[in-house]
Backbone as JSON Lines, residues from 0, in Angstrom:
{"i":0,"aa":"M","n":[-8.04,-107.68,-73.7],"ca":[-8.45,-106.61,-75.34],"c":[-9.87,-106.26,-75.09]}
{"i":1,"aa":"Y","n":[-10.12,-105.72,-75.9],"ca":[-11.51,-105.39,-76.07],"c":[-12.12,-105.2,-77.2]}
{"i":2,"aa":"E","n":[-13.07,-105.79,-77.66],"ca":[-13.59,-106.07,-79.08],"c":[-14.93,-105.71,-79.54]}
{"i":3,"aa":"W","n":[-15.09,-104.71,-80.63],"ca":[-16.7,-104.59,-81.07],"c":[-17.23,-105.27,-81.86]}
{"i":4,"aa":"A","n":[-18.72,-105.28,-81.74],"ca":[-19.73,-106.04,-82.58],"c":[-19.19,-106.17,-84.06]}
{"i":5,"aa":"D","n":[-18.82,-105.15,-85.03],"ca":[-17.84,-105.03,-86.24],"c":[-16.67,-105.28,-86.25]}
{"i":6,"aa":"G","n":[-16.18,-106.39,-85.28],"ca":[-14.65,-106.74,-85.37],"c":[-13.56,-106.04,-84.89]}
{"i":7,"aa":"R","n":[-13.97,-104.65,-84.94],"ca":[-12.7,-104.08,-84.24],"c":[-11.97,-104.64,-83.12]}
{"i":8,"aa":"Q","n":[-10.29,-104.07,-82.75],"ca":[-10.07,-104.43,-81.43],"c":[-9.39,-103.52,-80.98]}
{"i":9,"aa":"Y","n":[-9.41,-103.53,-79.69],"ca":[-8.05,-102.41,-78.96],"c":[-7.37,-103.25,-77.77]}
{"i":10,"aa":"D","n":[-6.31,-103.43,-78.05],"ca":[-5.91,-104.04,-76.68],"c":[-4.91,-103.57,-76.12]}
{"i":11,"aa":"G","n":[-4.47,-102.28,-75.33],"ca":[-3.91,-101.93,-74.95],"c":[-4.38,-100.93,-73.47]}
{"i":12,"aa":"E","n":[-3.92,-99.66,-73.02],"ca":[-4.04,-99.06,-72.03],"c":[-5.5,-98.04,-71.64]}
{"i":13,"aa":"W","n":[-5.75,-98.3,-70.95],"ca":[-7.37,-97.66,-70.45],"c":[-7.33,-96.45,-69.49]}
{"i":14,"aa":"M","n":[-7.83,-95.19,-69.73],"ca":[-7.95,-93.96,-68.3],"c":[-9.56,-93.42,-68.48]}
{"i":15,"aa":"N","n":[-10.44,-94.04,-67.61],"ca":[-11.57,-92.9,-67.32],"c":[-12.07,-93.76,-68.42]}
{"i":16,"aa":"N","n":[-11.97,-95.27,-68.71],"ca":[-12.93,-95.8,-69.93],"c":[-13.06,-94.99,-71.39]}
{"i":17,"aa":"K","n":[-11.43,-94.49,-71.16],"ca":[-11.2,-94.2,-72.87],"c":[-9.9,-94.78,-73.26]}
{"i":18,"aa":"M","n":[-9.41,-95.11,-74.51],"ca":[-8.31,-95.6,-74.7],"c":[-7.11,-94.42,-74.65]}
{"i":19,"aa":"H","n":[-6.22,-95.05,-73.72],"ca":[-5.09,-93.6,-72.91],"c":[-4.2,-94.48,-72.98]}
{"i":20,"aa":"G","n":[-3.19,-94.07,-73.37],"ca":[-1.46,-94.73,-73.55],"c":[-1.12,-95.09,-74.82]}
{"i":21,"aa":"K","n":[-0.47,-96.82,-74.65],"ca":[-0.21,-97.08,-75.02],"c":[-1.26,-98.39,-75.84]}
{"i":22,"aa":"G","n":[-1.35,-98.12,-77.16],"ca":[-2.35,-99.61,-77.22],"c":[-1.97,-99.75,-79.1]}
{"i":23,"aa":"R","n":[-2.46,-101.24,-79.2],"ca":[-2.66,-101.43,-80.7],"c":[-4.39,-101.77,-80.99]}
{"i":24,"aa":"F","n":[-4.85,-100.94,-81.91],"ca":[-6.24,-100.86,-82.84],"c":[-6.0,-101.93,-83.63]}
{"i":25,"aa":"T","n":[-6.81,-102.92,-84.17],"ca":[-6.79,-103.37,-85.36],"c":[-8.57,-103.7,-86.1]}
{"i":26,"aa":"W","n":[-8.15,-103.08,-87.38],"ca":[-9.79,-103.39,-87.93],"c":[-10.06,-104.93,-88.37]}
{"i":27,"aa":"K","n":[-11.34,-105.05,-88.81],"ca":[-11.28,-106.19,-90.09],"c":[-10.86,-106.57,-91.01]}
{"i":28,"aa":"D","n":[-10.58,-105.37,-91.9],"ca":[-10.26,-105.78,-93.29],"c":[-8.74,-105.84,-93.16]}
{"i":29,"aa":"G","n":[-7.7,-105.34,-92.0],"ca":[-6.65,-105.74,-91.81],"c":[-5.41,-104.85,-91.73]}
{"i":30,"aa":"R","n":[-6.66,-102.9,-91.55],"ca":[-5.31,-102.12,-90.94],"c":[-5.47,-102.3,-89.55]}
{"i":31,"aa":"E","n":[-4.4,-101.75,-89.19],"ca":[-3.79,-101.71,-87.68],"c":[-3.17,-100.29,-87.4]}
{"i":32,"aa":"Y","n":[-3.41,-100.07,-86.17],"ca":[-2.36,-98.72,-85.63],"c":[-1.88,-98.96,-84.13]}
{"i":33,"aa":"N","n":[-0.37,-99.26,-84.0],"ca":[0.19,-99.3,-83.07],"c":[0.74,-98.02,-82.34]}
{"i":34,"aa":"G","n":[0.39,-97.51,-81.16],"ca":[1.17,-96.41,-80.9],"c":[0.42,-95.56,-79.77]}
{"i":35,"aa":"E","n":[0.31,-94.66,-79.49],"ca":[-0.38,-93.77,-78.34],"c":[-1.61,-93.31,-78.74]}
{"i":36,"aa":"Y","n":[-2.34,-93.1,-77.41],"ca":[-3.67,-92.32,-77.5],"c":[-3.85,-91.98,-76.28]}
{"i":37,"aa":"K","n":[-4.55,-90.63,-76.44],"ca":[-4.94,-89.73,-75.39],"c":[-6.67,-89.87,-75.78]}
{"i":38,"aa":"D","n":[-7.75,-89.92,-74.94],"ca":[-8.61,-89.62,-74.73],"c":[-9.7,-90.14,-75.82]}
{"i":39,"aa":"D","n":[-9.03,-91.41,-76.16],"ca":[-9.67,-92.14,-77.73],"c":[-9.55,-92.04,-78.89]}
{"i":40,"aa":"K","n":[-8.36,-90.83,-79.0],"ca":[-7.36,-90.75,-79.91],"c":[-5.97,-90.64,-80.29]}
{"i":41,"aa":"K","n":[-5.82,-90.71,-81.6],"ca":[-4.37,-91.43,-81.8],"c":[-3.36,-90.07,-81.65]}
{"i":42,"aa":"E","n":[-2.34,-90.15,-80.43],"ca":[-1.41,-88.75,-79.95],"c":[-0.3,-89.26,-79.93]}
{"i":43,"aa":"G","n":[0.22,-88.65,-80.19],"ca":[1.79,-88.83,-80.18],"c":[2.73,-89.78,-80.7]}
{"i":44,"aa":"F","n":[3.03,-90.72,-80.73],"ca":[3.92,-91.25,-81.95],"c":[3.32,-93.05,-82.25]}
{"i":45,"aa":"G","n":[3.12,-93.22,-83.2],"ca":[2.46,-94.3,-83.92],"c":[2.75,-95.0,-85.11]}
{"i":46,"aa":"T","n":[2.1,-96.23,-85.55],"ca":[2.37,-96.61,-86.55],"c":[1.29,-97.03,-86.93]}
{"i":47,"aa":"F","n":[0.66,-97.0,-88.6],"ca":[-0.21,-97.52,-89.08],"c":[-0.61,-97.74,-90.46]}
{"i":48,"aa":"T","n":[-0.9,-98.65,-90.48],"ca":[-0.24,-99.69,-91.7],"c":[-1.93,-100.38,-92.06]}
{"i":49,"aa":"W","n":[-1.79,-100.41,-93.53],"ca":[-2.81,-100.79,-94.2],"c":[-2.6,-101.81,-94.77]}
{"i":50,"aa":"P","n":[-3.7,-103.09,-95.39],"ca":[-3.21,-104.45,-95.8],"c":[-3.03,-104.29,-97.23]}
{"i":51,"aa":"D","n":[-2.7,-103.7,-97.86],"ca":[-1.51,-103.2,-99.26],"c":[-0.27,-103.49,-99.05]}
{"i":52,"aa":"G","n":[-0.04,-102.78,-97.56],"ca":[1.47,-102.88,-97.39],"c":[1.79,-101.51,-96.99]}
{"i":53,"aa":"R","n":[1.34,-100.37,-97.19],"ca":[1.6,-99.02,-96.82],"c":[1.5,-98.92,-95.81]}
{"i":54,"aa":"K","n":[2.85,-97.57,-95.38],"ca":[2.66,-97.86,-93.77],"c":[2.91,-96.22,-93.54]}
{"i":55,"aa":"Y","n":[2.16,-95.54,-92.58],"ca":[2.87,-93.95,-92.08],"c":[3.17,-94.7,-90.47]}
{"i":56,"aa":"V","n":[3.99,-94.33,-90.57],"ca":[5.48,-94.22,-88.99],"c":[5.09,-92.58,-88.3]}
{"i":57,"aa":"G","n":[4.97,-92.1,-87.45],"ca":[5.27,-90.62,-86.84],"c":[4.39,-90.42,-86.14]}
{"i":58,"aa":"H","n":[4.14,-88.95,-86.12],"ca":[3.21,-88.09,-85.05],"c":[1.55,-88.0,-85.39]}
{"i":59,"aa":"W","n":[1.1,-87.8,-84.11],"ca":[-0.34,-87.54,-84.35],"c":[-0.41,-86.64,-83.66]}
{"i":60,"aa":"R","n":[-1.68,-86.14,-83.65],"ca":[-2.34,-85.09,-82.77],"c":[-3.72,-85.27,-83.2]}
{"i":61,"aa":"Q","n":[-5.04,-85.32,-81.55],"ca":[-6.37,-85.57,-81.99],"c":[-6.5,-86.53,-82.92]}
{"i":62,"aa":"G","n":[-6.12,-87.69,-83.14],"ca":[-6.55,-88.33,-84.71],"c":[-5.9,-88.71,-85.34]}
{"i":63,"aa":"K","n":[-5.46,-87.46,-86.1],"ca":[-4.9,-87.05,-87.57],"c":[-3.49,-87.38,-87.11]}
{"i":64,"aa":"Q","n":[-2.49,-87.31,-88.59],"ca":[-1.42,-87.43,-88.82],"c":[-1.07,-85.98,-88.45]}
{"i":65,"aa":"H","n":[0.18,-85.59,-87.57],"ca":[0.48,-84.59,-87.77],"c":[1.52,-84.27,-87.04]}
{"i":66,"aa":"G","n":[2.84,-83.55,-87.74],"ca":[3.86,-83.45,-87.54],"c":[4.84,-84.54,-88.75]}
{"i":67,"aa":"K","n":[6.32,-84.87,-88.17],"ca":[6.62,-85.51,-88.87],"c":[6.6,-86.56,-89.21]}
{"i":68,"aa":"G","n":[6.58,-87.28,-90.46],"ca":[6.87,-89.57,-90.57],"c":[7.0,-89.51,-91.33]}
{"i":69,"aa":"T","n":[7.14,-90.69,-91.65],"ca":[7.56,-91.7,-93.09],"c":[6.34,-92.05,-93.41]}
{"i":70,"aa":"Y","n":[6.26,-92.05,-94.66],"ca":[5.3,-93.09,-95.23],"c":[6.08,-93.89,-96.55]}
{"i":71,"aa":"T","n":[5.55,-95.48,-96.38],"ca":[5.51,-96.13,-97.29],"c":[5.0,-96.7,-98.42]}
{"i":72,"aa":"T","n":[5.45,-96.87,-99.32],"ca":[3.98,-96.9,-100.63],"c":[4.17,-98.71,-100.5]}
{"i":73,"aa":"S","n":[2.75,-99.03,-101.31],"ca":[3.07,-100.66,-101.32],"c":[3.9,-101.15,-101.64]}
{"i":74,"aa":"K","n":[5.05,-100.37,-102.16],"ca":[5.75,-100.74,-103.54],"c":[7.31,-101.08,-102.31]}
{"i":75,"aa":"G","n":[7.37,-100.45,-101.33],"ca":[8.66,-100.35,-100.14],"c":[9.03,-99.09,-100.36]}
{"i":76,"aa":"E","n":[8.42,-97.96,-101.35],"ca":[9.26,-97.05,-100.69],"c":[9.21,-95.78,-99.79]}
{"i":77,"aa":"E","n":[9.94,-96.03,-99.38],"ca":[10.18,-94.25,-98.51],"c":[10.25,-93.26,-98.54]}
{"i":78,"aa":"K","n":[9.3,-92.23,-97.76],"ca":[9.11,-90.8,-97.95],"c":[8.94,-90.25,-97.18]}
{"i":79,"aa":"H","n":[9.87,-89.23,-96.57],"ca":[9.64,-88.52,-95.52],"c":[8.74,-87.07,-95.5]}
{"i":80,"aa":"G","n":[8.11,-86.78,-94.96],"ca":[7.36,-85.49,-95.16],"c":[6.61,-85.13,-93.48]}
{"i":81,"aa":"E","n":[6.13,-83.95,-94.11],"ca":[5.65,-83.26,-92.83],"c":[3.74,-82.81,-92.79]}
{"i":82,"aa":"W","n":[3.38,-83.71,-92.01],"ca":[1.57,-83.61,-91.95],"c":[0.91,-82.56,-90.81]}
{"i":83,"aa":"Q","n":[0.03,-81.69,-91.76],"ca":[-0.7,-81.16,-90.35],"c":[-2.52,-81.22,-90.7]}
{"i":84,"aa":"D","n":[-3.03,-81.86,-89.62],"ca":[-4.47,-81.85,-89.18],"c":[-4.4,-83.32,-90.38]}
{"i":85,"aa":"G","n":[-3.97,-84.04,-90.72],"ca":[-3.96,-85.14,-91.48],"c":[-3.76,-85.24,-92.59]}
{"i":86,"aa":"K","n":[-3.48,-84.12,-93.36],"ca":[-3.08,-84.01,-94.44],"c":[-1.4,-83.43,-94.78]}
{"i":87,"aa":"R","n":[-0.91,-84.04,-96.09],"ca":[0.52,-84.25,-95.98],"c":[0.71,-82.39,-96.34]}
{"i":88,"aa":"V","n":[1.5,-81.47,-96.02],"ca":[1.81,-80.6,-96.0],"c":[3.52,-80.22,-97.17]}
{"i":89,"aa":"R","n":[4.03,-81.02,-97.0],"ca":[5.49,-81.18,-98.14],"c":[6.07,-82.74,-97.99]}
{"i":90,"aa":"W","n":[6.74,-83.07,-98.79],"ca":[7.74,-84.08,-98.67],"c":[8.64,-83.3,-98.3]}
{"i":91,"aa":"L","n":[9.77,-83.79,-97.55],"ca":[11.14,-83.57,-96.94],"c":[12.0,-84.43,-97.61]}
{"i":92,"aa":"D","n":[13.38,-83.39,-97.73],"ca":[14.72,-84.31,-97.7],"c":[15.03,-85.57,-96.52]}
{"i":93,"aa":"K","n":[16.17,-85.95,-96.5],"ca":[16.61,-86.29,-95.19],"c":[17.25,-85.8,-94.46]}
{"i":94,"aa":"N","n":[18.14,-84.81,-95.18],"ca":[18.32,-83.26,-94.57],"c":[17.38,-83.17,-93.26]}
{"i":95,"aa":"E","n":[16.36,-82.36,-93.69],"ca":[15.06,-81.92,-93.46],"c":[13.98,-82.65,-92.83]}
{"i":96,"aa":"F","n":[14.38,-83.99,-92.9],"ca":[13.56,-84.47,-92.02],"c":[14.08,-85.28,-90.71]}
{"i":97,"aa":"D","n":[15.58,-85.08,-90.66],"ca":[16.54,-85.59,-89.52],"c":[16.74,-84.38,-88.58]}
{"i":98,"aa":"A","n":[16.45,-83.34,-88.73],"ca":[16.86,-81.97,-88.6],"c":[15.75,-81.55,-87.02]}
């Protein structure tokens, strides 16, 4: 495990001194990402959780939400959507999400 001076921690795979492969990154304020990395950025599939209970489970590219994912509100409501470069493009119904 690697820990930065500000309390951030990474426990996972490395390649050429960069986070690469599967890993878990935590912030001191309680945020957490658990998933895949490529060249120090979130890439592939992963889960990001916030301290208030919100959660995003889905695809990432270049460190940003990208592709299909499921967003859970702090009240536990699940919404399926499509993201591009970190921004939600649209909400999807269950049939569109599963396609």
